[in-house]
C-alpha positions as CSV (number, residue, x, y, z in Angstrom):
1,M,87.8,170.9,-23.2
2,T,84.7,173.0,-22.0
3,G,83.7,176.3,-22.8
4,N,81.8,178.6,-21.2
5,G,81.9,181.5,-23.1
6,K,83.3,184.1,-20.3
7,P,87.0,183.7,-21.2
8,N,87.1,188.1,-20.8
9,S,86.5,187.4,-17.3
10,K,89.2,184.4,-16.7
11,L,91.4,187.2,-18.0
12,R,90.4,189.6,-15.4
13,R,91.4,187.2,-12.8
14,L,94.0,186.2,-14.1
15,V,96.0,189.6,-14.3
16,R,94.9,190.2,-10.9
17,I,96.9,186.8,-9.7
18,A,99.9,187.8,-12.0
19,C,102.0,188.5,-9.2
20,S,102.4,184.3,-8.4
21,I,103.5,182.7,-10.8
22,A,102.1,179.6,-9.2
23,S,98.8,180.4,-9.1
24,L,99.0,182.1,-12.3
25,A,99.8,179.5,-14.3
26,V,96.8,177.0,-12.4
27,L,94.6,179.8,-13.9
28,T,96.1,180.3,-17.5
29,Y,96.1,176.2,-17.7
30,I,92.5,176.1,-16.2
31,T,91.4,179.0,-18.8
32,V,92.5,177.1,-22.0
33,S,91.4,174.2,-20.2
34,L,87.7,175.7,-20.0
35,I,87.7,177.7,-23.9
36,S,89.0,175.2,-25.9
37,G,88.4,171.7,-27.7
38,R,91.7,169.8,-26.1
39,G,90.6,169.4,-22.5
40,L,92.9,169.5,-19.1
41,G,94.5,166.8,-21.5
42,L,95.9,168.7,-25.1
43,S,95.1,165.6,-27.5
44,R,94.2,165.7,-30.8
45,F,92.2,162.9,-32.6
46,S,91.4,161.8,-36.2
47,G,89.1,159.6,-37.9
48,L,85.4,160.1,-35.8
49,F,82.9,159.1,-37.4
50,S,81.3,156.9,-39.8
51,K,79.2,159.4,-41.7
52,S,76.0,157.6,-42.3
53,E,75.2,155.3,-39.4
54,P,73.1,156.5,-35.9
55,V,74.4,156.0,-32.6
56,E,74.4,151.7,-32.0
57,T,75.8,151.5,-28.2
58,A,76.6,153.2,-25.1
59,D,78.9,151.5,-22.7
60,D,80.0,152.7,-19.0
61,Y,83.4,152.4,-18.8
62,F,84.1,153.0,-14.5
63,F,87.5,154.8,-14.0
64,D,88.3,155.4,-10.0
65,V,91.0,158.0,-9.8
66,G,89.5,160.8,-7.9
67,R,88.4,163.9,-8.7
68,G,88.8,166.3,-11.2
69,R,88.7,163.5,-14.1
70,T,90.9,164.4,-17.2
71,F,90.9,161.8,-20.0
72,A,92.9,161.3,-23.7
73,D,92.8,158.7,-26.0
74,L,95.9,156.6,-26.6
75,G,95.1,154.4,-29.6
76,G,92.9,151.8,-29.0
77,A,93.6,153.0,-25.4
78,L,91.4,155.5,-22.7
79,A,93.5,157.3,-20.5
80,A,92.1,158.9,-17.3
81,A,94.0,161.5,-14.5
82,G,92.5,162.6,-11.8
83,T,93.3,163.1,-7.9
84,Q,94.2,160.0,-7.1
85,G,96.9,158.6,-9.9
86,I,96.2,158.1,-13.2
87,Q,94.6,154.6,-14.6
88,I,94.3,153.4,-18.3
89,L,91.6,150.8,-19.7
90,D,91.5,148.6,-23.0
91,A,88.8,149.1,-25.8
92,G,86.3,147.0,-23.8
93,G,86.9,148.6,-20.6
94,A,89.0,146.8,-19.0
95,E,91.9,148.2,-16.7
96,T,95.2,147.3,-17.9
97,L,97.2,150.0,-16.2
98,R,96.8,151.8,-12.5
99,D,99.3,154.5,-10.6
100,P,97.9,155.8,-7.4
101,Y,99.1,158.8,-6.5
102,L,98.0,162.0,-4.9
103,M,97.5,165.3,-7.4
104,S,95.6,168.5,-6.4
105,T,94.9,169.6,-9.5
106,P,95.7,166.8,-11.8
107,A,95.9,168.3,-15.8
108,M,97.0,165.6,-18.9
109,N,98.9,166.0,-22.4
110,A,98.6,163.1,-24.8
111,R,99.5,162.6,-28.4
112,E,100.1,160.0,-30.9
113,G,99.7,157.4,-28.0
114,R,101.7,159.0,-25.6
115,A,100.5,160.9,-22.6
116,V,102.5,162.8,-19.6
117,A,100.5,163.7,-16.1
118,F,101.0,166.5,-14.1
119,D,99.9,167.6,-11.2
120,I,99.4,171.9,-11.7
121,G,101.2,174.0,-8.4
122,G,102.1,170.0,-7.4
123,F,105.2,168.2,-8.1
124,S,104.8,164.7,-9.7
125,V,104.7,163.7,-13.1
126,R,104.5,160.2,-15.0
127,A,104.9,159.7,-18.7
128,F,103.3,156.5,-20.3
129,D,101.7,155.0,-23.0
130,R,98.8,152.2,-23.1
131,S,101.8,149.5,-22.3
132,G,103.2,151.7,-18.8
133,I,105.0,154.0,-17.2
134,I,107.8,155.8,-19.4
135,S,109.3,158.1,-16.7
136,S,107.8,159.0,-13.3
137,F,109.5,161.6,-10.9
138,E,108.7,164.6,-8.5
139,T,109.7,168.2,-9.8
140,D,111.9,170.5,-7.5
141,D,110.0,173.5,-8.1
142,A,105.8,173.7,-8.5
143,I,104.3,173.0,-11.9
144,I,102.9,174.9,-14.2
145,N,102.4,173.1,-17.1
146,A,103.8,170.2,-19.4
147,S,103.5,168.7,-23.2
148,I,104.6,166.1,-25.0
149,N,104.8,165.9,-29.0
150,R,103.8,163.0,-31.4
151,N,107.5,161.2,-30.7
152,G,107.4,160.9,-27.2
153,W,109.5,163.5,-26.5
154,F,108.1,166.0,-23.2
155,C,108.6,169.3,-21.8
156,V,107.6,170.2,-18.0
157,C,107.6,173.5,-17.1
158,T,108.5,174.7,-13.6
159,R,108.2,177.6,-11.2
160,E,111.8,179.1,-10.2
161,G,113.4,181.2,-8.1
162,G,116.9,183.1,-7.8
163,G,116.0,186.3,-10.1
164,F,114.0,183.3,-12.8
165,K,110.2,183.6,-13.7
166,G,110.1,179.9,-14.5
167,A,112.2,177.0,-16.0
168,V,111.6,174.3,-19.4
169,D,112.9,171.0,-18.7
170,V,112.8,168.7,-21.9
171,Y,112.9,164.4,-21.9
172,N,113.9,162.2,-24.3
173,G,110.8,159.4,-25.3
174,S,112.8,156.9,-22.6
175,G,112.7,159.8,-20.0
176,A,115.5,161.0,-19.7
177,E,116.7,165.0,-19.3
178,V,118.3,166.2,-22.3
179,Y,117.7,170.0,-21.9
180,R,116.9,172.6,-19.6
181,V,116.2,176.3,-20.0
182,N,115.8,179.6,-17.6
183,M,113.7,181.9,-18.3
184,A,114.2,185.6,-16.9
185,N,111.8,187.6,-18.8
186,G,108.4,187.1,-18.7
187,Y,106.3,184.2,-16.3
188,V,106.6,180.9,-18.2
189,L,102.9,179.7,-18.9
190,S,103.6,176.7,-21.2
191,A,106.2,175.0,-23.7
192,E,106.3,173.1,-26.9
193,L,108.0,170.7,-28.7
194,S,108.9,170.6,-32.3
195,P,107.6,167.5,-34.0
196,D,111.7,166.7,-35.1
197,N,112.5,166.9,-31.7
198,L,114.8,170.0,-32.6
199,K,113.4,173.2,-31.2
200,L,111.2,174.4,-28.2
201,A,109.0,177.1,-28.2
202,V,107.8,178.8,-24.5
203,L,104.9,180.9,-24.1
204,T,105.8,183.5,-21.3
205,L,103.2,186.4,-20.0
206,T,105.1,189.5,-20.0
207,D,104.2,193.5,-18.7
208,N,103.6,194.1,-22.5
209,G,101.4,191.1,-23.4
210,S,102.9,187.6,-24.6
211,R,105.9,186.5,-25.6
212,V,107.0,183.0,-27.3
213,T,110.7,182.4,-27.4
214,F,112.3,179.6,-30.0
215,F,115.3,177.6,-28.5
216,S,117.3,175.2,-30.4
217,L,117.7,172.3,-28.3
218,D,121.4,172.2,-28.9
219,S,122.0,176.3,-27.1
220,E,121.4,177.9,-24.6
221,T,120.5,181.3,-26.2
222,A,116.8,182.1,-28.2
223,D,116.5,181.8,-31.7
224,H,114.0,184.7,-32.0
225,S,111.2,185.2,-30.2
226,Y,107.4,186.6,-31.0
227,D,105.5,189.8,-29.3
228,L,101.8,189.8,-28.8
229,Y,102.1,193.3,-27.4
230,G,98.8,194.3,-25.2
231,G,97.1,190.5,-26.4
232,L,96.8,187.0,-24.5
233,I,98.3,184.3,-25.9
234,I,96.4,181.0,-24.1
235,D,97.8,178.1,-26.0
236,I,100.7,177.2,-28.8
237,S,100.9,174.4,-30.7
238,Y,103.2,173.0,-33.4
239,R,102.0,172.6,-36.8
240,A,103.3,169.6,-39.2
241,D,105.2,172.0,-41.9
242,G,107.5,173.5,-38.3
243,T,105.4,177.0,-38.0
244,L,103.4,177.3,-34.5
245,L,100.0,178.0,-34.2
246,A,98.8,180.6,-31.4
247,V,95.9,181.1,-30.6
248,S,95.1,183.9,-28.1
249,T,92.1,185.5,-26.6
250,G,91.7,187.6,-30.2
251,A,92.7,185.4,-33.5
252,L,94.2,182.7,-34.5
253,I,98.1,183.5,-35.3
254,V,100.6,181.6,-37.5
255,I,104.5,181.8,-36.3
256,D,106.9,180.9,-38.7
257,R,110.5,179.5,-38.5
258,D,111.7,182.8,-38.0
259,G,109.6,184.4,-35.5
260,A,107.7,186.2,-37.9
261,G,103.8,186.2,-37.4
262,R,100.5,186.5,-39.6
263,E,97.1,186.4,-38.3
264,L,95.4,183.6,-39.7
265,C,91.4,184.3,-38.7
266,G,90.5,187.0,-36.4
267,F,86.9,187.4,-34.3
268,S,87.4,191.0,-32.6
269,G,83.8,191.4,-31.8
270,A,83.6,188.0,-30.8
271,I,84.4,186.2,-27.7
272,L,86.1,183.2,-28.3
273,S,83.9,180.2,-26.3
274,G,85.7,177.2,-27.3
275,Y,87.7,175.8,-29.9
276,A,89.6,172.1,-31.0
277,I,92.6,171.8,-33.3
278,G,92.5,168.5,-35.6
279,S,95.5,167.5,-37.9
280,D,94.3,169.5,-41.5
281,Y,91.2,172.2,-39.7
282,I,90.1,174.1,-36.8
283,A,86.5,174.5,-35.6
284,L,85.9,177.7,-33.1
285,H,83.2,178.5,-31.1
286,L,82.8,182.1,-31.4
287,L,79.9,183.8,-28.7
288,D,78.4,187.4,-29.5
289,Y,78.9,189.7,-27.2
290,G,76.4,190.2,-24.5
291,V,73.4,187.8,-26.3
292,G,73.6,184.9,-24.1
293,Y,74.7,181.8,-26.3
294,R,74.0,183.4,-29.3
295,G,77.1,182.9,-31.8
296,R,78.2,180.9,-34.7
297,M,80.5,177.8,-35.0
298,I,82.9,178.3,-37.8
299,A,85.4,175.7,-39.6
300,L,89.0,176.7,-40.8
301,G,91.5,175.4,-43.2
302,L,95.4,175.4,-41.8
303,N,95.7,178.1,-44.2
304,G,92.6,180.1,-43.3
305,D,89.8,178.7,-45.8
306,L,86.7,178.9,-44.2
307,L,85.1,175.6,-45.0
308,G,82.0,175.8,-42.8
309,E,80.0,177.8,-40.3
310,I,76.8,177.5,-38.5
311,S,74.5,180.1,-35.8
312,T,74.0,178.8,-32.3
313,D,71.9,179.1,-29.6
314,R,72.2,176.7,-27.0
315,E,75.3,176.0,-24.4
316,I,78.0,174.5,-25.7
317,I,80.3,172.7,-22.9
318,S,82.9,170.9,-25.3
319,I,83.7,170.2,-28.7
320,A,86.6,168.0,-30.8
321,V,87.4,167.3,-34.3
322,G,88.8,164.6,-35.9
323,A,87.3,163.7,-39.6
324,D,83.7,164.8,-38.2
325,I,83.1,167.5,-35.6
326,A,81.6,166.5,-32.1
327,V,79.9,169.2,-30.4
328,L,78.8,168.6,-26.7
329,R,75.8,170.8,-26.0
330,N,74.0,170.9,-22.5
331,D,70.9,168.8,-24.0
332,G,72.7,166.2,-26.2
333,L,75.3,165.7,-28.4
334,S,75.3,166.4,-31.9
335,I,78.1,165.6,-34.9
336,F,78.6,167.1,-37.7
337,S,80.8,167.4,-40.9
338,R,83.4,170.3,-41.3
339,N,81.2,172.2,-43.3
340,F,78.2,171.7,-41.0
341,T,76.5,169.2,-42.0
342,E,74.8,167.7,-38.9
343,Y,74.5,163.9,-38.8
344,P,71.5,161.7,-37.0
345,V,72.5,160.7,-33.1
346,S,70.4,158.5,-32.1
347,G,69.6,155.9,-29.6
348,A,71.2,155.9,-25.9
349,P,69.5,158.7,-24.4
350,G,70.3,160.6,-21.8
351,S,73.8,159.1,-22.5
352,T,75.8,162.5,-22.2
353,A,74.0,163.6,-19.0
354,G,76.4,164.8,-16.4
355,A,79.2,165.2,-19.2
356,T,81.5,167.6,-19.0
357,R,83.4,167.3,-22.1
358,V,83.8,165.0,-25.1
359,I,86.7,163.1,-26.7
360,A,87.3,161.8,-30.3
361,L,88.3,158.2,-30.6
362,G,89.9,156.8,-33.5
363,D,87.4,153.9,-34.2
364,G,84.3,155.6,-34.7
365,S,83.3,156.5,-31.8
366,V,84.0,159.1,-28.9
367,L,84.1,159.3,-25.1
368,A,82.0,161.6,-23.2
369,A,82.6,162.4,-19.9
370,G,82.3,164.0,-16.4
371,D,83.7,163.6,-12.7
372,H,81.2,161.1,-12.3
373,S,80.5,159.5,-15.6
374,A,82.4,157.9,-18.4
375,V,80.3,156.6,-21.6
376,V,82.0,155.2,-24.9
377,I,79.1,156.2,-27.4
378,R,80.6,154.0,-30.9
379,F,79.1,154.3,-34.5
380,E,78.8,152.2,-36.8
């Protein structure tokens, strides 16, 4: 995900068009994409880099999926979604899957070697892994968002009429629909399935702020909800312990199984410019108000403990986390440990030129990619 350091302007734009749920959802999703480390595909990775060796090679990868490209790691394979469909390349850059179809605003969410690609404001959905397409269908209503959990179950949020402000459909690992909920209170922005496939969390925008509503997949009524009055939650994700991490424009919040929330880390007085969520820690990029690119990056454990911190004064385009932290600046790639010890990066000069996002791969490499280039930089 890129970080442009201006989520407040995105928020103002979001509020101005709140009367249109389709436009609202598109803007909200792109806002998350612009300030988070998840990219337009909400992937999480582990095992980033070896800590002792510099860059050895930088290999061009040739994706041909049109514009608006977003990328994801499928565990030994790379997926790309664009305006002309989806494509998968193996670790050597050879194409293993192509599914051509048109999308206007392509997006992708990936986890544990599986992904769901979807067209924000459109109707196309593809769930797939590195072996092939799991499910392919067109929705009846315009798509707002979609996500996939570690077991391959996925959910699709759509605009809904008839007095409802959005609907969420849940599909199992074979692509069969198993649950549906219509939301009458609050516009649906996103939804997440729990790791055990039993719970659904739905993020909505209300007249008073943001709300996360929890459902059991064996019941049509809500279990409980959490409200952030006067605030905007831009992202939610389940943690391994069954609690939910909510990223707002002012704080990280942990919501427990009963709907009670506690602040994990507040960043009032700073602008959340970027973040990336790993399996056991979180990296944040916070900008000082009105001081160009000056700010700081911090790494937090899942309990909120500060692992490391570093001052920044250059533009940061994208961050990704795994064993270490990859930071794509406007002048190149940097690699840090989680306590922000910087590792040397040499070789492959200019290989990240034109890149707009970085994705950490699990084989000692990173993908630096944009709309016209995709380079895998390998570490040994």
